[in-house]
C-alpha positions in Angstrom: 47.5 14.2 10.9 47.2 11.6 13.5 46.2 8.1 13.0 42.6 7.4 12.7 40.9 5.9 15.6 39.2 2.3 14.9 35.8 2.2 16.4 33.8 -0.7 15.5 30.2 -0.9 15.9 29.0 -2.3 19.1 26.5 -5.0 19.0 25.3 -7.0 15.8 22.1 -5.8 14.3 21.6 -8.8 12.3 19.2 -10.2 15.2 17.2 -6.8 15.2 14.6 -6.4 16.6 15.8 -8.1 20.0 12.2 -9.1 21.2 10.8 -12.2 23.0 9.7 -15.1 21.1 6.0 -15.3 20.6 5.7 -19.0 21.9 7.9 -21.4 23.5 7.3 -23.5 20.4 9.7 -22.6 18.1 8.5 -22.4 14.3 10.2 -24.0 11.3 9.8 -22.0 8.1 12.1 -24.4 5.9 12.4 -27.6 5.1 14.8 -30.2 3.3 13.9 -31.3 -0.2 14.8 -35.1 -0.2 13.6 -38.2 -2.1 13.6 -40.4 1.1 10.2 -40.6 2.6 10.4 -39.8 6.4 9.3 -37.2 8.7 11.3 -34.2 8.4 12.0 -33.5 11.9 11.5 -34.5 15.7 10.8 -32.9 19.0 12.6 -33.4 22.4 13.6 -31.7 25.6 17.0 -30.6 26.7 18.2 -32.6 29.6 21.7 -31.4 30.1 25.3 -31.8 29.1 28.2 -34.3 29.6 31.4 -35.4 27.8 32.5 -38.2 25.9 35.9 -39.7 24.6 35.7 -40.5 21.0 37.7 -41.2 17.8 38.3 -38.1 15.8 36.9 -39.2 12.3 36.5 -35.8 10.8 38.6 -35.5 7.7 41.8 -33.3 7.5 41.5 -33.0 11.2 45.0 -32.4 13.1 44.1 -35.2 15.7 42.4 -37.7 12.8 42.3 -41.1 14.4 43.2 -40.0 17.8 41.1 -39.9 20.8 39.6 -36.7 21.7 37.5 -35.3 24.4 34.4 -33.2 23.2 31.4 -31.9 25.0 28.0 -33.4 24.3 24.3 -32.6 24.9 21.5 -35.0 25.8 18.1 -34.4 24.4 15.3 -36.7 25.7 13.1 -37.5 22.8 9.8 -39.5 23.8 7.7 -40.9 20.7 5.7 -38.4 19.2 2.0 -39.0 18.5 0.4 -38.5 15.0 -3.1 -37.1 15.6 -3.8 -35.9 12.1 -2.6 -35.1 8.5 -2.8 -32.0 6.6 -2.6 -31.4 2.8 -1.4 -28.1 1.4 -1.7 -26.7 -2.2 0.7 -24.1 -3.5 -0.8 -20.8 -5.0 0.6 -17.5 -5.9 0.1 -16.5 -2.3 1.7 -19.5 -0.5 0.7 -22.8 0.8 -3.2 -23.1 1.6 -4.7 -25.9 3.6 -7.4 -27.7 1.2 -8.0 -30.9 3.3 -7.0 -32.5 6.7 -8.0 -35.6 8.7 -7.6 -36.4 12.5 -7.6 -39.7 14.1 -10.7 -41.1 15.5 -9.8 -41.3 19.2 -7.2 -38.7 20.1 -5.4 -38.9 23.4 -7.6 -36.9 26.4 -4.4 -35.1 27.0 -5.0 -33.0 24.0 -8.4 -31.5 25.6 -5.7 -29.6 27.7 -4.3 -27.5 24.8 -7.0 -27.6 22.1 -10.8 -27.7 21.8 -11.8 -31.3 20.1 -14.9 -31.8 18.4 -17.5 -34.6 19.4 -17.2 -36.1 16.1 -14.8 -35.5 13.3 -16.4 -35.0 10.0 -13.4 -35.7 7.8 -11.6 -38.9 6.8 -8.9 -40.2 4.7 -11.1 -40.3 1.6 -11.5 -36.3 1.5 -7.6 -36.2 1.2 -7.6 -39.0 -1.3 -10.0 -37.3 -3.6 -7.9 -33.9 -4.0 -4.6 -35.7 -4.1 -3.7 -34.6 -7.7 -3.6 -31.2 -6.4 -1.7 -31.5 -3.2 1.6 -30.1 -3.2 2.8 -30.9 0.4 1.7 -33.6 3.2 2.4 -32.7 6.6 1.7 -34.5 10.0 0.0 -32.9 12.8 1.9 -34.4 15.8 2.0 -33.9 19.8 4.6 -34.4 22.2 4.1 -36.9 25.3 6.0 -35.4 28.2 4.7 -37.7 30.4 6.9 -40.4 29.1 10.0 -38.0 29.9 11.8 -36.3 32.8 10.5 -32.9 31.4 8.6 -31.0 34.3 5.3 -30.5 32.3 1.9 -32.2 31.6 0.4 -30.6 28.7 1.3 -31.9 25.2 2.7 -29.4 22.5 1.1 -29.5 19.2 3.2 -28.8 15.9 3.5 -29.8 12.3 6.3 -31.6 10.4 6.5 -32.0 6.7 6.9 -35.5 5.2 9.5 -35.8 2.5 9.3 -37.7 -0.7 6.7 -37.3 -3.4 3.1 -36.5 -2.5 1.7 -40.1 -3.2 4.4 -42.1 -1.1 4.2 -39.2 1.5 0.5 -39.6 1.9 0.9 -43.4 2.1 3.5 -42.8 4.9 1.2 -40.5 6.8 -1.9 -42.6 6.5 0.0 -45.4 7.9 1.3 -43.6 11.0 -2.0 -41.6 11.7 -2.9 -42.6 15.3 0.3 -44.3 16.0 3.7 -43.3 18.0 6.7 -42.3 15.8 10.2 -43.0 17.8 13.3 -40.8 17.0 15.2 -43.9 15.8 12.9 -44.0 12.8 13.8 -40.5 11.7 17.3 -40.0 12.5 20.2 -42.2 12.6 23.8 -42.1 14.2 26.4 -39.7 12.6 23.7 -37.6 10.6 23.7 -33.8 10.8 20.8 -32.0 12.3 19.8 -28.2 12.7 18.5 -27.2 16.4 15.8 -24.7 16.5 15.1 -23.6 20.1 14.2 -20.7 22.5 17.2 -19.2 24.2 17.7 -18.5 27.5 15.7 -15.5 28.9 17.8 -13.0 30.9 15.4 -10.1 31.9 15.9 -6.5 31.7 19.6 -5.6 30.9 21.6 -2.6 30.2 23.2 -1.7 26.9 26.8 -3.0 28.3 25.4 -6.5 28.3 22.8 -6.3 25.7 24.8 -4.7 23.0 28.4 -4.9 24.2 29.2 -1.0 24.2 32.0 0.1 26.2 32.0 0.9 29.9 32.3 4.7 29.9 35.1 6.6 32.4 34.5 7.6 35.5 34.2 11.4 35.1 31.3 10.8 32.2 28.1 12.5 33.3 24.7 10.8 33.3 25.7 7.4 33.6 28.5 4.8 33.0 26.7 1.8 31.6 25.2 3.6 28.8 25.5 4.8 25.0 27.9 8.0 25.0 25.4 9.7 23.0 21.8 9.1 21.9 22.1 11.1 18.6 22.5 14.7 17.3 20.7 18.0 18.0 19.6 18.4 14.5 17.8 16.2 13.2 16.4 15.8 16.9 15.6 12.1 16.4 17.0 9.1 17.9 18.0 6.2 15.3 16.9 2.6 16.0 20.3 1.5 15.8 21.2 3.4 19.1 21.9 0.8 21.6 19.2 0.9 24.5 18.4 -1.1 27.8 15.5 -3.6 27.1 14.8 -7.3 27.6 17.4 -9.8 26.5 17.1 -13.5 25.8 14.4 -15.6 25.1 14.6 -15.5 21.2 14.3 -18.1 18.8 17.5 -19.3 17.5 18.8 -22.0 15.1 22.1 -23.7 15.2 23.1 -25.8 12.1 25.0 -29.0 11.7 24.8 -30.7 15.0 26.2 -34.3 14.6 24.4 -37.1 16.3 26.7 -38.9 18.5 24.4 -41.7 19.8 20.8 -42.7 19.3 19.9 -44.5 22.5 17.3 -45.5 24.9 16.9 -46.2 28.7 18.0 -44.3 31.9 21.2 -46.7 32.8 23.0 -45.5 29.6 22.9 -41.9 29.9 21.8 -40.6 33.2 24.6 -39.3 35.3 24.5 -40.3 39.3 21.8 -38.1 40.8 20.1 -37.4 37.7 20.7 -34.2 35.3 20.4 -31.0 37.3 17.4 -29.3 37.2 16.0 -31.9 34.9 16.0 -35.5 36.5 16.1 -39.1 35.0 16.3 -39.5 31.3 13.7 -42.5 31.0 12.9 -42.5 27.4 14.6 -42.3 24.0 17.3 -39.7 23.7 20.0 -38.3 21.3 23.5 -37.3 22.1 24.3 -34.3 20.2 28.0 -33.0 19.7 28.5 -29.7 21.2 26.0 -27.3 22.8 22.5 -26.1 21.7 20.6 -22.9 22.5 18.0 -22.9 25.4 18.2 -23.8 29.0 17.6 -27.4 30.6 13.8 -28.5 30.2 13.5 -26.4 27.1 11.6 -28.0 24.2 13.9 -28.3 21.3 12.9 -28.9 17.5 15.1 -30.8 15.5 15.4 -30.9 11.4 17.8 -32.6 9.1 20.5 -30.1 7.9 19.4 -27.8 5.3 22.9 -26.7 4.5 25.1 -29.7 5.5 29.0 -29.3 5.4 30.8 -30.3 2.3 33.1 -32.5 4.0 31.8 -34.8 6.8 32.8 -38.0 8.5 31.3 -41.1 6.9 29.1 -43.6 9.1 28.5 -43.3 12.9 31.2 -41.9 15.3 33.3 -44.4 17.3 32.6 -43.4 21.0 34.7 -45.0 23.8 33.4 -43.3 26.7 30.3 -41.4 27.8 30.6 -39.4 31.4 27.9 -40.2 33.7 29.8 -38.7 36.8 27.3 -36.3 38.9 26.5 -32.9 37.7 25.1 -31.6 40.9 27.1 -28.8 42.0 28.8 -28.4 38.5 
């Protein structure tokens, strides 16, 4: 008998079905349990990439203590506006909203996104009266893209959990209601994050690009950039695992353990000559993250404390020697 051919499956089925995301605002389904009282995440806009020269401080690295060159992504993070507080109770079917309160005078920009009532009937005392049955406090926040270089005018509304116990979390939420929260109040340099975003949309693609199947030989009938067979004659049914053409990209993806290299503010620190290609000038607060993140430039990015951080990580903030601000035009 001859040697059996090695023919592994082309294309991972781990992300199936490969369909477009429902909303450009990604959804966070899991949060980190920690005793520290803070907002469990932040929102920004992907501006572009650059490179830095830094001291390698990762334990057991072959280049430990030496200068290394690393890719970095700039995420502009203008302050988030806290427009509401929402209290949840946990029962056998999951979390249920039992009370909420909104700021008395929300920004007029919110009328472009949601319908605001003329008079808000809820107040802070409604949550305080049921605080014993509350299991989770979340803040309703909206972005302020007009303070950034992102090419949009409408704010995006989303929720973020407040960590810590319920009493301290509600006190934190009540203190920040109707105010801005900056990224430096939530994250610090050297911390690890999870990045949740929507990937680039690539349109309608063939199985070769979408699933990674082989390009068939020249003499193959009925196409070269397709699956060799769609299934047997009997039973005459096509399995859902057969690679087929379809829309590719624009999926929600989470990348774990992205380290914060720098928390900064101001366009003179990070914006390259001529601005970021397709984005412009970073005029507000920003995060410099180690490596790449999903999504094209201008895409909304949600950040969360690392839910499964590495067991061995550097201590303290990284030592950055140089941040490239060379022009990215034509790169």
